[in-house]
KOLROKE-274120 format. One record per residue: x negated, y, z of N, C-alpha, C, O in turn; residue number from 1. Coordinates in steps of 0.001 Angstrom, whole numbers, plus 500000, padded with zeros to 6 digits. Layout:
r n.u: X&n.v: Y&n.w: Z&ca.u: X&ca.v: Y&ca.w: Z&c.u: X&c.v: Y&c.w: Z&o.u: X&o.v: Y&o.w: Z&n: NUM
...
***
This chain:
r n.u: 499152&n.v: 498837&n.w: 500000&ca.u: 500000&ca.v: 500000&ca.w: 500000&c.u: 499099&c.v: 501236&c.w: 500000&o.u: 498070&o.v: 501271&o.w: 500674&n: 1
r n.u: 499499&n.v: 502227&n.w: 499247&ca.u: 498765&ca.v: 503490&ca.w: 499157&c.u: 499255&c.v: 504420&c.w: 500268&o.u: 500460&o.v: 504560&o.w: 500480&n: 2
r n.u: 498325&n.v: 505047&n.w: 500970&ca.u: 498686&ca.v: 505982&ca.w: 502042&c.u: 499561&c.v: 507098&c.w: 501482&o.u: 499360&o.v: 507541&o.w: 500351&n: 3
r n.u: 500524&n.v: 507547&n.w: 502267&ca.u: 501477&ca.v: 508552&ca.w: 501794&c.u: 500790&c.v: 509833&c.w: 501322&o.u: 501298&o.v: 510510&o.w: 500429&n: 4
r n.u: 499654&n.v: 510169&n.w: 501904&ca.u: 498939&ca.v: 511388&ca.w: 501498&c.u: 498271&c.v: 511246&c.w: 500130&o.u: 497850&o.v: 512239&o.w: 499537&n: 5
r n.u: 498173&n.v: 510019&n.w: 499633&ca.u: 497522&ca.v: 509778&ca.w: 498345&c.u: 498476&c.v: 509258&c.w: 497269&o.u: 498040&o.v: 508873&o.w: 496184&n: 6
r n.u: 499753&n.v: 509247&n.w: 497563&ca.u: 500727&ca.v: 508764&ca.w: 496583&c.u: 500939&c.v: 509788&c.w: 495478&o.u: 500695&o.v: 510982&o.w: 495650&n: 7
r n.u: 501399&n.v: 509286&n.w: 494343&ca.u: 501709&ca.v: 510112&ca.w: 493168&c.u: 500482&c.v: 510824&c.w: 492606&o.u: 500587&o.v: 511908&o.w: 492032&n: 8
r n.u: 499319&n.v: 510199&n.w: 492778&ca.u: 498086&ca.v: 510744&ca.w: 492213&c.u: 497448&c.v: 509765&c.w: 491228&o.u: 496342&o.v: 510003&o.w: 490742&n: 9
r n.u: 498139&n.v: 508671&n.w: 490936&ca.u: 497645&ca.v: 507718&ca.w: 489954&c.u: 496725&c.v: 506638&c.w: 490497&o.u: 496156&o.v: 505874&o.w: 489717&n: 10
r n.u: 496562&n.v: 506554&n.w: 491810&ca.u: 495658&ca.v: 505562&ca.w: 492399&c.u: 496138&c.v: 504143&c.w: 492100&o.u: 495352&o.v: 503304&o.w: 491660&n: 11
r n.u: 497410&n.v: 503872&n.w: 492333&ca.u: 497943&ca.v: 502524&ca.w: 492094&c.u: 497875&c.v: 502167&c.w: 490612&o.u: 497590&o.v: 501019&o.w: 490269&n: 12
r n.u: 498130&n.v: 503124&n.w: 489734&ca.u: 498034&ca.v: 502864&ca.w: 488293&c.u: 496606&c.v: 502522&c.w: 487891&o.u: 496389&o.v: 501645&o.w: 487055&n: 13
r n.u: 495643&n.v: 503200&n.w: 488475&ca.u: 494242&ca.v: 502891&ca.w: 488182&c.u: 493893&c.v: 501482&c.w: 488650&o.u: 493196&o.v: 500748&o.w: 487950&n: 14
r n.u: 494371&n.v: 501108&n.w: 489824&ca.u: 494134&ca.v: 499755&ca.w: 490329&c.u: 494821&c.v: 498715&c.w: 489446&o.u: 494242&o.v: 497669&o.w: 489152&n: 15
r n.u: 496043&n.v: 498999&n.w: 489026&ca.u: 496785&ca.v: 498093&ca.w: 488154&c.u: 496049&c.v: 497897&c.w: 486831&o.u: 495899&o.v: 496768&o.w: 486365&n: 16
r n.u: 495594&n.v: 498982&n.w: 486230&ca.u: 494885&ca.v: 498880&ca.w: 484955&c.u: 493548&c.v: 498164&c.w: 485099&o.u: 493140&o.v: 497431&o.w: 484199&n: 17
r n.u: 492865&n.v: 498367&n.w: 486216&ca.u: 491606&ca.v: 497653&ca.w: 486458&c.u: 491864&c.v: 496154&c.w: 486598&o.u: 491095&o.v: 495339&o.w: 486090&n: 18
r n.u: 492944&n.v: 495795&n.w: 487285&ca.u: 493296&ca.v: 494380&ca.w: 487432&c.u: 493626&c.v: 493772&c.w: 486069&o.u: 493196&o.v: 492659&o.w: 485768&n: 19
r n.u: 494380&n.v: 494490&n.w: 485251&ca.u: 494731&ca.v: 493983&ca.w: 483916&c.u: 493480&c.v: 493797&c.w: 483061&o.u: 493372&o.v: 492823&o.w: 482317&n: 20
r n.u: 492549&n.v: 494720&n.w: 483167&ca.u: 491297&ca.v: 494601&ca.w: 482416&c.u: 490536&c.v: 493350&c.w: 482849&o.u: 490015&o.v: 492614&o.w: 482011&n: 21
r n.u: 490474&n.v: 493114&n.w: 484148&ca.u: 489784&ca.v: 491935&ca.w: 484677&c.u: 490486&c.v: 490650&c.w: 484225&o.u: 489830&o.v: 489683&o.w: 483837&n: 22
r n.u: 491814&n.v: 490646&n.w: 484279&ca.u: 492576&ca.v: 489481&ca.w: 483819&c.u: 492273&c.v: 489199&c.w: 482352&o.u: 492095&o.v: 488047&o.w: 481956&n: 23
r n.u: 492216&n.v: 490255&n.w: 481553&ca.u: 491925&ca.v: 490115&ca.w: 480132&c.u: 490532&c.v: 489533&c.w: 479913&o.u: 490341&o.v: 488667&o.w: 479058&n: 24
r n.u: 489567&n.v: 490009&n.w: 480684&ca.u: 488198&ca.v: 489497&ca.w: 480580&c.u: 488123&c.v: 488017&c.w: 480947&o.u: 487265&o.v: 487289&o.w: 480450&n: 25
r n.u: 489020&n.v: 487586&n.w: 481809&ca.u: 489070&ca.v: 486177&ca.w: 482220&c.u: 489828&c.v: 485315&c.w: 481209&o.u: 489914&o.v: 484098&o.w: 481368&n: 26
r n.u: 490375&n.v: 485950&n.w: 480168&ca.u: 491066&ca.v: 485217&ca.w: 479123&c.u: 492560&c.v: 485030&c.w: 479327&o.u: 493193&o.v: 484270&o.w: 478594&n: 27
r n.u: 493130&n.v: 485709&n.w: 480309&ca.u: 494571&ca.v: 485581&ca.w: 480528&c.u: 495342&c.v: 486333&c.w: 479446&o.u: 494892&o.v: 487374&o.w: 478967&n: 28
r n.u: 496485&n.v: 485813&n.w: 479071&ca.u: 497302&ca.v: 486430&ca.w: 478026&c.u: 498281&c.v: 487465&c.w: 478562&o.u: 498607&o.v: 488431&o.w: 477873&n: 29
r n.u: 498752&n.v: 487264&n.w: 479795&ca.u: 499765&ca.v: 488145&ca.w: 480370&c.u: 499416&c.v: 488509&c.w: 481808&o.u: 498755&o.v: 487755&o.w: 482522&n: 30
r n.u: 499878&n.v: 489684&n.w: 482207&ca.u: 499914&ca.v: 490061&ca.w: 483620&c.u: 501394&c.v: 490117&c.w: 483972&o.u: 502213&o.v: 490544&o.w: 483158&n: 31
r n.u: 501736&n.v: 489692&n.w: 485168&ca.u: 503135&ca.v: 489647&ca.w: 485578&c.u: 503257&c.v: 490209&c.w: 486985&o.u: 502383&o.v: 490000&o.w: 487826&n: 32
r n.u: 504344&n.v: 490922&n.w: 487233&ca.u: 504581&ca.v: 491502&ca.w: 488559&c.u: 506069&c.v: 491431&c.w: 488881&o.u: 506899&o.v: 491165&o.w: 488011&n: 33
r n.u: 506384&n.v: 491675&n.w: 490150&ca.u: 507749&ca.v: 491502&ca.w: 490641&c.u: 508196&c.v: 492698&c.w: 491487&o.u: 508449&o.v: 492540&o.w: 492681&n: 34
r n.u: 508296&n.v: 493885&n.w: 490892&ca.u: 508743&ca.v: 495039&ca.w: 491672&c.u: 510216&c.v: 494916&c.w: 492059&o.u: 511022&o.v: 494344&o.w: 491325&n: 35
r n.u: 510548&n.v: 495462&n.w: 493221&ca.u: 511933&ca.v: 495413&ca.w: 493698&c.u: 512768&c.v: 496462&c.w: 492966&o.u: 512249&o.v: 497480&o.w: 492509&n: 36
r n.u: 514060&n.v: 496197&n.w: 492865&ca.u: 514957&ca.v: 497132&ca.w: 492181&c.u: 515189&c.v: 498391&c.w: 493004&o.u: 515082&o.v: 499506&o.w: 492494&n: 37
r n.u: 515505&n.v: 498205&n.w: 494270&ca.u: 515769&ca.v: 499341&ca.w: 495153&c.u: 515017&c.v: 499118&c.w: 496452&o.u: 515353&o.v: 498222&o.w: 497227&n: 38
r n.u: 514010&n.v: 499927&n.w: 496687&ca.u: 513252&ca.v: 499749&ca.w: 497921&c.u: 513930&c.v: 500501&c.w: 499054&o.u: 514423&o.v: 501615&o.w: 498880&n: 39
r n.u: 513943&n.v: 499873&n.w: 500203&ca.u: 514532&ca.v: 500505&ca.w: 501379&c.u: 513466&c.v: 501166&c.w: 502241&o.u: 513782&o.v: 501944&o.w: 503141&n: 40
r n.u: 512194&n.v: 500853&n.w: 501961&ca.u: 511082&ca.v: 501465&ca.w: 502689&c.u: 509807&c.v: 501270&c.w: 501879&o.u: 509775&o.v: 500469&o.w: 500945&n: 41
r n.u: 508763&n.v: 501999&n.w: 502235&ca.u: 507476&ca.v: 501850&ca.w: 501553&c.u: 506929&c.v: 500437&c.w: 501735&o.u: 506330&o.v: 499879&o.w: 500816&n: 42
r n.u: 507134&n.v: 499863&n.w: 502910&ca.u: 506646&ca.v: 498509&ca.w: 503174&c.u: 507369&c.v: 497483&c.w: 502303&o.u: 506760&o.v: 496512&o.w: 501854&n: 43
r n.u: 508648&n.v: 497690&n.w: 502065&ca.u: 509429&ca.v: 496772&ca.w: 501240&c.u: 509028&c.v: 496885&c.w: 499769&o.u: 509218&o.v: 495947&o.w: 498994&n: 44
r n.u: 508480&n.v: 498023&n.w: 499396&ca.u: 508100&ca.v: 498295&ca.w: 498013&c.u: 506624&c.v: 497984&c.w: 497768&o.u: 505987&o.v: 498630&o.w: 496937&n: 45
r n.u: 506079&n.v: 497004&n.w: 498482&ca.u: 504647&ca.v: 496711&ca.w: 498392&c.u: 504143&c.v: 496384&c.w: 496993&o.u: 502974&o.v: 496652&o.w: 496718&n: 46
r n.u: 504960&n.v: 495813&n.w: 496074&ca.u: 504417&ca.v: 495567&ca.w: 494734&c.u: 504208&c.v: 496848&c.w: 493925&o.u: 503528&o.v: 496833&o.w: 492899&n: 47
r n.u: 504789&n.v: 497943&n.w: 494383&ca.u: 504746&ca.v: 499196&ca.w: 493640&c.u: 506059&c.v: 499410&c.w: 492918&o.u: 506814&o.v: 498462&o.w: 492705&n: 48
r n.u: 506336&n.v: 500639&n.w: 492543&ca.u: 507614&ca.v: 500941&ca.w: 491893&c.u: 507675&c.v: 500414&c.w: 490461&o.u: 506662&o.v: 500356&o.w: 489763&n: 49
r n.u: 508855&n.v: 500040&n.w: 490044&ca.u: 509080&ca.v: 499568&ca.w: 488680&c.u: 508580&c.v: 500592&c.w: 487670&o.u: 507983&o.v: 500224&o.w: 486658&n: 50
r n.u: 508814&n.v: 501861&n.w: 487932&ca.u: 508408&ca.v: 502919&ca.w: 486998&c.u: 506906&c.v: 502894&c.w: 486718&o.u: 506486&o.v: 503195&o.w: 485600&n: 51
r n.u: 506096&n.v: 502544&n.w: 487706&ca.u: 504648&ca.v: 502480&ca.w: 487511&c.u: 504297&c.v: 501418&c.w: 486472&o.u: 503460&o.v: 501645&o.w: 485599&n: 52
r n.u: 504937&n.v: 500266&n.w: 486573&ca.u: 504655&ca.v: 499190&ca.w: 485621&c.u: 505101&c.v: 499577&c.w: 484216&o.u: 504381&o.v: 499344&o.w: 483245&n: 53
r n.u: 506280&n.v: 500162&n.w: 484111&ca.u: 506788&ca.v: 500552&ca.w: 482799&c.u: 505902&c.v: 501616&c.w: 482157&o.u: 505678&o.v: 501584&o.w: 480947&n: 54
r n.u: 505399&n.v: 502554&n.w: 482949&ca.u: 504504&ca.v: 503597&ca.w: 482427&c.u: 503162&c.v: 503035&c.w: 481984&o.u: 502450&o.v: 503671&o.w: 481207&n: 55
r n.u: 502810&n.v: 501851&n.w: 482469&ca.u: 501513&ca.v: 501256&ca.w: 482167&c.u: 501611&c.v: 500061&c.w: 481223&o.u: 500757&o.v: 499175&o.w: 481241&n: 56
r n.u: 502653&n.v: 500046&n.w: 480403&ca.u: 502739&ca.v: 499065&ca.w: 479333&c.u: 503433&c.v: 497759&c.w: 479647&o.u: 503459&o.v: 496864&o.w: 478802&n: 57
r n.u: 503994&n.v: 497621&n.w: 480831&ca.u: 504755&ca.v: 496422&ca.w: 481172&c.u: 506175&c.v: 496576&c.w: 480638&o.u: 506686&o.v: 497690&o.w: 480523&n: 58
r n.u: 506800&n.v: 495461&n.w: 480316&ca.u: 508200&ca.v: 495463&ca.w: 479896&c.u: 508975&c.v: 494488&c.w: 480768&o.u: 508403&o.v: 493565&o.w: 481348&n: 59
r n.u: 510272&n.v: 494700&n.w: 480853&ca.u: 511114&ca.v: 493805&ca.w: 481640&c.u: 511193&c.v: 492456&c.w: 480945&o.u: 511579&o.v: 492361&o.w: 479780&n: 60
r n.u: 510824&n.v: 491425&n.w: 481673&ca.u: 510878&ca.v: 490060&ca.w: 481147&c.u: 512160&c.v: 489366&c.w: 481597&o.u: 512802&o.v: 488652&o.w: 480827&n: 61
r n.u: 512519&n.v: 489593&n.w: 482865&ca.u: 513723&ca.v: 488962&ca.w: 483413&c.u: 514227&c.v: 489792&c.w: 484581&o.u: 513445&o.v: 490296&o.w: 485388&n: 62
r n.u: 515528&n.v: 489924&n.w: 484657&ca.u: 516168&ca.v: 490633&ca.w: 485757&c.u: 516616&c.v: 489597&c.w: 486779&o.u: 517492&o.v: 488779&o.w: 486500&n: 63
r n.u: 516018&n.v: 489633&n.w: 487951&ca.u: 516383&ca.v: 488698&ca.w: 489016&c.u: 517334&c.v: 489394&c.w: 489985&o.u: 517773&o.v: 490517&o.w: 489736&n: 64
r n.u: 517637&n.v: 488745&n.w: 491052&ca.u: 518619&ca.v: 489254&ca.w: 492009&c.u: 518239&c.v: 490622&c.w: 492578&o.u: 518943&o.v: 491602&o.w: 492331&n: 65
r n.u: 517165&n.v: 490707&n.w: 493317&ca.u: 516776&ca.v: 491960&ca.w: 493969&c.u: 515460&c.v: 492522&c.w: 493443&o.u: 514958&o.v: 493524&o.w: 493953&n: 66
r n.u: 514909&n.v: 491881&n.w: 492431&ca.u: 513656&ca.v: 492338&ca.w: 491834&c.u: 513704&c.v: 492139&c.w: 490325&o.u: 514626&o.v: 491517&o.w: 489797&n: 67
r n.u: 512710&n.v: 492671&n.w: 489645&ca.u: 512596&ca.v: 492545&ca.w: 488196&c.u: 511258&c.v: 491884&c.w: 487891&o.u: 510243&o.v: 492229&o.w: 488496&n: 68
r n.u: 511250&n.v: 490945&n.w: 486967&ca.u: 509998&ca.v: 490350&ca.w: 486507&c.u: 509530&c.v: 491192&c.w: 485323&o.u: 510232&o.v: 491307&o.w: 484319&n: 69
r n.u: 508345&n.v: 491774&n.w: 485445&ca.u: 507784&ca.v: 492570&ca.w: 484355&c.u: 506507&c.v: 491899&c.w: 483867&o.u: 505773&o.v: 491288&o.w: 484643&n: 70
r n.u: 506257&n.v: 492023&n.w: 482572&ca.u: 505063&ca.v: 491420&ca.w: 481972&c.u: 504392&c.v: 492404&c.w: 481026&o.u: 505014&o.v: 493300&o.w: 480456&n: 71
r n.u: 503095&n.v: 492188&n.w: 480892&ca.u: 502313&ca.v: 492958&ca.w: 479928&c.u: 501420&c.v: 491981&c.w: 479181&o.u: 500689&o.v: 491204&o.w: 479795&n: 72
r n.u: 501479&n.v: 492022&n.w: 477854&ca.u: 500569&ca.v: 491197&ca.w: 477056&c.u: 499201&c.v: 491867&c.w: 477102&o.u: 499070&o.v: 493063&o.w: 476841&n: 73
r n.u: 498200&n.v: 491087&n.w: 477432&ca.u: 496851&ca.v: 491619&ca.w: 477575&c.u: 496055&c.v: 491433&c.w: 476294&o.u: 496270&o.v: 490482&o.w: 475542&n: 74
r n.u: 495145&n.v: 492345&n.w: 476063&ca.u: 494235&ca.v: 492209&ca.w: 474932&c.u: 493161&c.v: 491210&c.w: 475324&o.u: 492558&o.v: 491315&o.w: 476393&n: 75
r n.u: 492931&n.v: 490256&n.w: 474463&ca.u: 491895&ca.v: 489269&ca.w: 474752&c.u: 490785&c.v: 489384&c.w: 473727&o.u: 490992&o.v: 489874&o.w: 472617&n: 76
r n.u: 489623&n.v: 488935&n.w: 474108&ca.u: 488453&ca.v: 489011&ca.w: 473238&c.u: 488413&c.v: 487865&c.w: 472239&o.u: 487515&o.v: 487806&o.w: 471399&n: 77
r n.u: 489377&n.v: 486956&n.w: 472321&ca.u: 489362&ca.v: 485777&ca.w: 471451&c.u: 489981&c.v: 486073&c.w: 470117&o.u: 490052&o.v: 485193&o.w: 469259&n: 78
***
């Protein structure tokens, strides 16, 4: 979780993109995450907001009960 004083500055997006880059280097085809639809608190929203994933190239793969499955196809060196 990002400290409240550092939110909305792109820190989580930078971490997300770094993770996707590492996954790509490892040869993975997709990154997948499970953000909640409606967070009731910052602690409940630990995966990060859905909007962050959508802004960083993820698309909705499946709509579940209280969360959304989002995926991003990664660029691979193969």
